[in-house]
C-alpha positions in Angstrom: 44.0 18.6 25.0 41.0 21.0 24.6 43.3 23.9 23.8 45.0 21.8 21.1 41.6 21.0 19.5 40.6 24.7 19.7 43.8 25.7 17.9 43.4 23.0 15.3 39.8 23.9 14.5 40.1 27.6 15.0 38.5 29.5 12.1 40.0 32.8 10.9 38.0 35.8 11.8 36.3 37.5 8.9 37.0 41.1 8.3 34.1 43.5 8.5 34.3 43.9 4.7 34.2 40.1 4.1 31.2 39.8 6.5 29.4 42.5 4.7 30.2 41.0 1.3 29.0 37.6 2.6 25.7 39.1 3.9 25.2 41.0 0.6 25.8 37.9 -1.4 23.3 36.0 0.8 20.7 38.7 0.3 21.3 38.7 -3.4 21.0 35.0 -3.6 17.8 35.0 -1.5 16.3 37.7 -3.7 17.2 36.0 -6.9 15.9 32.6 -5.7 12.5 34.3 -4.8 12.3 35.8 -8.2 13.3 32.6 -10.0 10.6 30.7 -8.0 8.0 33.0 -9.6 9.4 32.5 -13.1 8.2 30.1 -15.8 9.4 26.6 -15.0 11.1 26.2 -18.4 13.0 29.4 -17.9 13.9 28.5 -14.3 15.3 25.1 -15.5 17.2 26.8 -18.2 18.8 29.2 -15.7 20.0 26.4 -13.4 21.3 24.4 -16.4 23.2 27.5 -17.6 24.7 28.0 -14.1 25.7 24.4 -13.9 27.4 24.5 -17.3 29.0 27.9 -16.9 29.9 28.0 -13.2 29.8 24.3 -12.3 27.3 25.1 -9.6 23.6 25.6 -9.1 24.1 27.3 -5.8 23.3 31.0 -6.2 25.6 31.8 -3.3 28.6 30.6 -5.1 28.1 32.8 -8.2 30.3 35.8 -8.9 28.6 38.9 -7.5 28.9 40.9 -10.7 26.3 38.6 -12.5 23.5 39.2 -10.0 22.3 42.4 -11.4 22.0 41.0 -15.0 20.4 37.8 -13.7 18.0 39.7 -11.5 16.9 41.9 -14.4 16.3 39.0 -16.8 14.6 36.9 -14.1 12.3 39.8 -13.1 11.3 40.3 -16.7 10.4 36.6 -17.0 8.6 36.6 -13.6 6.5 39.6 -14.8 5.7 37.8 -18.1 4.8 34.6 -16.1 2.5 36.6 -13.8 0.8 38.2 -16.8 0.3 34.8 -18.5 -1.2 33.4 -15.3 -3.5 36.4 -15.0 -4.7 36.0 -18.6 -5.2 32.3 -18.0 -7.2 32.9 -14.8 -9.2 35.6 -16.5 -10.1 33.2 -19.3 -11.4 30.7 -16.8 -13.9 33.2 -15.4 
C-alpha cells in the first residue's frame, strides 16, 4: 500500500537547469521584494496593481524572468529617490 502511495505522489525530478532557473528566480524575486520594500508606498502599490492586472498575480516568483531586469532598474531608481526624500525630510527636522 505504501508503495502505491509513493508512486501516486511521486514528484518528477527537476533537471539541474530547472533547479538553477528556480533558484535564480527565487533570488531575483527576493532581491526585487527587498528593493520594493524600500520604495515609496504609492509606487510600490502601483507596481503590485500593475502586476495583478498584467500577469494576474502579485507573486514576484510567478513573473516572467525577462521582466526582472527592467523592474529592478525602475524600482532601484524609485528606492534611491525615496531614500533621498527621507534624508531631506530628516535633515529638515534637525
